[in-house]
N, C-alpha and C positions, 0 to 999 in steps of 0.2 A: 547608722541608726542610733540615736541617743536614747539612753534609758533614765535620764534625770527626771525625778518626780516633780511635777508642776501642779499649781492650783491649790487653793485653800482647802478644798475638800480632801484632796489627796494628802496634804500635810497633816490635817486633823486625823485622818484615818490611821496614819502611821503611829499614833499614840495609843492605839488599841490593838489587842491581839488579833482581832479579826482583820484590821487594816494591814497589819504586818503580814499576815498570811496571804491576803489578797495581793500585796505588793510582791511577795515571793513568787506567787503564781504568774503575775504579770511578767516578771523578769524571766521566769522559766519559758514562758510562751515566746518572749522576745528572742531568747537564745535559740529556740527551735526554729524560728522563722527569721534568722539573722539575714539571710539573703533576700533580696527583693523578689516579688512575684515575677517581674520581668526577667530577672536573672535565672530564676528557676525554670521558666518557660523556655528560655534559650538553651538551657542544659538539656531539657527533655527533647527539644527539637533536634538536637544532635545525636539522639539515641543514648543519652547518658543519664544515669540516675544522679540524685543529689547525694551529698556525703552521708546524710543520715539514712537515706533509703538503702544505700549500699551496706551500711552497718546492719540494718534490720534484716536484709536479705542474707547476709553472711552468717550471722549468729543465730543460735536457737531463739525462737520467739520468746520475748519477755525477759531475756537473760542479760541485756545490756545494762551496765552501771556506768554512768558517765563521770569523768573527771573534768573539772575546769570549765563547766558550762557557763559560769558567770565571769570567767577571766576576760579582761579587756586590755588592749594595748595602752601603753603610757607614753607614746611618742607625741611630739609637739610640732615638728617641722612640716613645712609644705602643706599646711592645712589639714593634716590628718587628725588633729585634736578634736575637730568638730564631728568626726565620724568614728565612734568607738563601739562597734557591735560586740555583743556578747559572744564568747567563744573564740573570737579573733581569727576565724577562718579555718579552724581545724577541730574535728570532733574526736575526742580521746576517751578511753575507758577500757573496761573489761567485760567479758561475757563468757558464754560457752559455745562450743561446737560439738555436737553429739555428746553433750554433757561434760565435756572436758574444758577446763578454763583456758582462755586465750586473752591476750591484750590486743588492742586494735587502735589505730589512729586513721582518720579519714579526712583528707584535705578537701576543703569546701571551695570550689571554684566560683561560687556565687558571692563570696565575700572577699574583696580585694583580689579577685582573680586567683584565689588560693595561694597568694604570695606569702612567703615566710618572713615574719618579723620576730622580735624578741620573745614576746609572750607566746606566740604560736610555737616557736621552737622549744621554749621551756615546757610547754604542755607535752610535746612529743618526747623530750628527754625524761620527763616525769613518768610517763607511762612505760617507757623502755626500762627505766630503773626499777619500776614496780615489777615488770615481767621477769627481770633478772632475780629480784629478791624472792619471788614466789615460785620461780622455775616453770614458767609457762611460755608457749610460743607467742611471738609478736607479729602481727600482720599490719603492714603499712599500705594504705590505699592512696596512691599518688595521683593528684589532679591539680597541679598548681603552676604558677608562673615564675617560680624561682624566688630569689631573694627580694624582699620588699625594699624598693629603691629608697623610699622615704626614711628608712631606718638605717641605711648605710652599713657600716662595718659591724654593727651589733647583729644584724641578720646573718652576715657571713660567719661571725663567731658562733652563732647557734647552729649553723650547718655543721661546723667542725665538731661541736659538742655531740651532735647526732652521729657523725661518722665514728667518733671515738666509742660511743655506746655500741654501734654496730660491731666494731672490732672486739670489744670486751665480751659481747654476747655471742660472738662467732664460736661455734662448737659447743656452746653451753645450752642455748635454747634455739629451737628452729625460728628462723626469720624468713618471712615470705613478703615479697613486694608485689603489689598489684598496680600496674600502670594503667590508669583509666582516663587519661587525658594527657595534657602536656607535662613533660618532665625534662627540663632543659638546664644547661649550664652546670653549676655545682650541685644542683639537686639530683643529678643522675648518679652521683657516687654512693649515696646511701643504698639504693637498690643494688648497685654493682657489688657491694660487700655482702649483701644478704645471701641466704642459701638458694633461694629460688625467685626468679623474676618472671611474672606473667604479664602479657600484654593483650590488648583487645584490638582486633583487626579494624582498621580504618579510623578509629577514634582515639588511639593513644600514640604518642610520639616521644622518643628520647633522642637527644643529641647534645653534644657539648656546645656546638656553634650552629646557629640556625641558617637556613638557606640564604637569607639576605646578606648576612655577614660573609658567608662563603663566596657568594657572587662578587661582593666588593673586593675581597682579598685575593681570590684565585681566579675569578672570572667564570667559575664553574656554575652552571645552572642546574639545580636539582629541586624537586618538590619535597614537601614535608614528608610525604609517605615514602618516597624513594630513599630519602636520607635517613629517617629514623622511625619509620612505621613498624608495626608489629611483624610484618612479613620480612622486612629487611633484617631486623634483629633476630628473627627466628631462624632464618635460612643462611644469612651471610655473616653477621658478626658473632652470632652465638650468645648475645646478651640475654635474649628472651628464652626461657625454658619452655614456654608454652604460648601458642598463638590462639587466643580464644575467638570464637565466632562473634560473641557479643558479651555484654557485661554479666548476664546471667550465667553463661558458660564459664566465664572466668571465676566467678564466685563459687560455682559448683565444683570446678576443678580444685580450687583451694580447699574446700571441705574434704574432698576425696584424698587429696595429697596428705592432709593432716592425719587421715585415718591410718597412714602407714608410719607416721613419725611419733617418737616419744615426746612427752612434754618437755624433757630436758635431758642432758647427757648422763644423768645419774639414774634415769628411769628406763625401763624396757618399753619397746614399741607396743601399741595396743594389740591385744590378742583377740582374734576372731574365732568363731566356732569352726573347727575343721570340717571339710565337706564330708558328707556321708557316702560311703561306698554304695555302688548300685545294688549289690547283692552279696550276702555272706558267702555264696559259692565261689566268689572270686579268690578266696584264700586257699585254693587248691585242695579243698576238702579237709583241711587241717582244723580239727576242733579247737576252738579257743584262739585261733590265729588272728592277728590284727589284719583285717581286710584292707586297711589303708596301705599295707606293705605289699599287697598282691599286684601282679601284672594284670591289667585289664585289656579289653579289646581296644579301647582308645589308646592305651600305651603302645600296643602292638603296631599302631600306625607309624610310629617312628622308625620301625625296622626298614621301611621303604623310603625314608626321607632322603637319604644321600644318593645322588645319581651315580651310575657306574663310571661315568667320565669325570675325572678330577677337575676338568675345566668347565663343567656345567654348573651354573649357580642354582641355589635353592633359597627359600625364605627362612632365615633363622627364627623368625617369629613362630614358626610351626613347632620347633623344638622348645622354645620358651613357654608357650601357652600349654603344651602338653604336660609340662612339669609343674606349673603353678596351679594352685587351687582354683577349680572351676574355670581354668583358662583365662583368668582376669589379670590383665597386665596394664599398669598405668605408665605409659612411656613418657619419658622426659627428654626434652631437646630433640624431638622427632625430626624436625626439619633441618637440623644442623649436623654436619658430618654424618650422613646416613650410613656410612660404611661401618659405623659402630652403633649399637643399640644399647641404651641404658633406661632403666625404669624400675618401678616397684611392683611387687606381687606378694603372694603369700604361699607358704608351704606348711601344711599341717596347721593352718590358722595363724602362723607367725610371719611377720614382715621379713622380706628378703629384698636386697638390691640386686638387680640383674645387669651384667655387662656382657655383651655378646658381639662378636664380629658378624658382619652382614655380607654374605657372598654376593648379594644382588647389587651391591655398590662397590666399585673399585675392587671387585673380587674379595672384599673383606680386608684389604690392605690397611695398615695403620699409617696415617699421615699426621701432620701437625694438629689439625683440628680434632681429629678422632682421639689422639693421645691426650690432649688437654680436656676434652669433653669427658672421657672416661676417668682420667685422673681426678678431676674435681668431684665426680660422682662417687668414686671409691672412697675419697676422703670424707665426703658428706655421710656416707653410710657408716664409716668407721667412727666418726664423731658422735653418732647417735645410736650406736649399738645395734646396727642392722647388718646381719650376715651378708656376705657378698657371694653370689652365685655367678660363675663365669662360664660362658660357652665359647669354645675356641675353634675357629676355622680361619686361619690367617696365613697367607703366603709370604708375609714379610712386611717391611716398611716400604712405603711408596717411594720409588726412585725418582731422581730428577733434580735439576739445578734449583728449581723453585723451592723444593722441599729443603735441600741442603742450605741454600742461602737464607731461607726463612727460619732456620734454626731447628731442624728436626732432631738434631743430636740432643740439645739441651731440653727441647720441649717434649720429645719422646721420653726423655729421662724422667719427666714428671710422673709418667705412668708407672715406671719401675719404682720410683720413690713411694708412690701412693700404695701400691700393693705390699711393698716390703715394710712399710710403716704400719699398716693396718693390723690391729690386734683382734678384730672381730672374727668369727668363724668364716673360713674361706673354702668354698667347694668349687672345683673346676672340672668341666667336662670337655674333653677334646673330641670334637665330632668328625673332623677331617684334617685339614692341613694345620700344621704347627711348625713353621719353618724358621730357622735361623734365630736371630735375637728376638723376633716376635714371639717365639715359643716361650722364651724366658719371661717376657714382659707380661703375658696374659695369665697372671695368677698361677704361675708354675710352682712346683714343690720347692724349688730353690729360693723363691721369694717368700716362702712361708705358707704356701697352700696347705691346708689341713687334710683335706681329702681330695685326691686328684684321680679322676676316672677317664677312661678313653673308650670310645666305640671301636669295634674291629675295623672300621673304615678310616681310623686315624692314621695320619702320615706324619711322624715326628722325625724330622731330619734337618740338616744344616740348610738344605735348599731342595727345590723340586728335582725330580729325577732328570728331566730334560737338561736343566742348567748344570746339574752335577756331572752328567755324562759328557756334556760338551767341554767341561773343564778337565775331568779326569782322563778322558780318552781323546783329547784334541789331536795329538800326533797320529794316533792309530786311525782315527776317523779320516784325517787328511790323506793317509796313505791307502785306505781301503778301496777295493774295487767297487764295492757297493756300500757307500757310507750310510745310506738310509736304513738298510737291513741291519748293518752292524749297530747303528744307533738304537734301533728298536730292541735289539737283543740286549744291549748294555742297559737300556732303560728298564727292561724287565728284570734283569739281574739286580739292579740297584733297588728297585721297588721291593723285590722279594727279600733282599738283605737288610735294608734300612728303612724304607718308607712304610713303616707299619708301627703299631704300638708296642710290639712285644720286646724289642730291645730296651725300651724305656721301662716296661713292666719288670723285666729281669733285674734291672738296676734299682728298682723301687721308686723311679721318678713318677710313675703312676701307680696307684694303689690297687687298681683292678681294671681289667678290660671287661666291659659289660655289653650285653645286648642293648641297643637303643631303647627297646621296650622296657628295660629294667631301670631306666634313668630316674623316673620319679620315685619309685620305692627306695632306690639307693640314696638319692638326695635326701629324702625324708629321714631315712635311718641316720645318715651322717649329721644332719642338722639337729636331730633329737639328741644325739650323743654329745654334740659340740655346745649344747646349751650351757654347760658348766665350764666351758673353756675359760682359762685365766692366763693371760699373757701380759707382760708389761715391758715397756721399752727402757733402755738405760737412762738413768737420771740425766736430765739436761734442761736448759732453759727452753730451747726449741731447736728443731733441725733447720738445715739451710736448704730447703727445696729449690731446685734449679728453676727459678721463675723466669 
């Protein structure tokens, strides 16, 4: 769409102030409607908003200030010189979410298919640089066809410029990528570097190489959805942290996610009003006591959470929601590695990151995916000053050749590295099993846990009683007249001697053994005290995490 001024009347008008103002308004209108009506209709027919509609829905009403609305490409080859729409296919600028400043860019699929050219890339780089200077989150809405072929290596260079900004901003300002359409080839690497990647079911796709090329090279037939749809990346690859039902859900999740994150690494997360206790009587009748620290009837429900049988699962979400304010928990990566749960909540109005083994899946064992999922989340919390609250019920690392050959040693070590490196407040609650190396890995005192608590149901040992007895009494069991009876006896002896929290408590590896009902008040006390925690790592350029 050309914006050249034509006609004698228009030329004459430009010599007057009124004419110049009218020309400005015409250009603004042209920028807003850069995509053709037909292209917009096709976008809507797919259940997708336009780039500007997404920005308007994401930001507080009337808060958006646009950068580069009148920017146009300067390429000449392959006939593109005749088509120079304003904005060049991406909407960039800043606004607010819940009154807090954010920067945003939104790719416009209705202009050049959202493909990235030189000016398009420069606009994104500009808004990312601006976000770094002012210290505010940057949200990238992706809906484009990759590099603009007509601009060749220049487009590739701008992709790399964006990647470098992603890296420089990592751990400094929150970066959130919303995939709301195609995102293919080199374009996928910017979202991959950012802190959170959200996808929309059925309408968004990410892949390095598309189905047609895959079929040509390998003979494998796969659909767009199977290869790189939201469900595939949310449950199989782990690329997507959230699978949204539709675009409205994706934008709303983004707003909620930001409510737990600080604007930058030098700021504290937003503070919400602490929940009000149900009644003053909850403070055990103590005049002037803080009712938030009292055990309530809802807290007491945790006393019956752990089954009597160590082999019976339960839902760790129950423990998590009982401890968090108003039971509100924003789970991240819910569909990937469900044997570990991560997400955000609040305690006493302050943001916390939760990491928890999930006995409902693989008995809560740690495997490659769970280790990497949790490690990345712990490091995200540490980067943005969010305390880490860990719930432990882990029988160990998942055994098997698939895990060993897949690199469970180096990849499980990432979780050790993440906890040991983190300097934010770390509070750990052992609810049941904490066996072997997995005990060490899950926020133990030895890795720098600040406050470590255990329920009376905790079993802290090298391994479970059955496995330990089979090793310790192998010869005795082989020679016994009634090996089953002897095994049961030795199991009981082992559990009484070692599979409990009291040996660890005697050595100071846990700071207290508490009633499950006391968990929220104890966590609240710990986090209040730890607000002034100051810890720094030895001076270094950076560590060498086992990637």
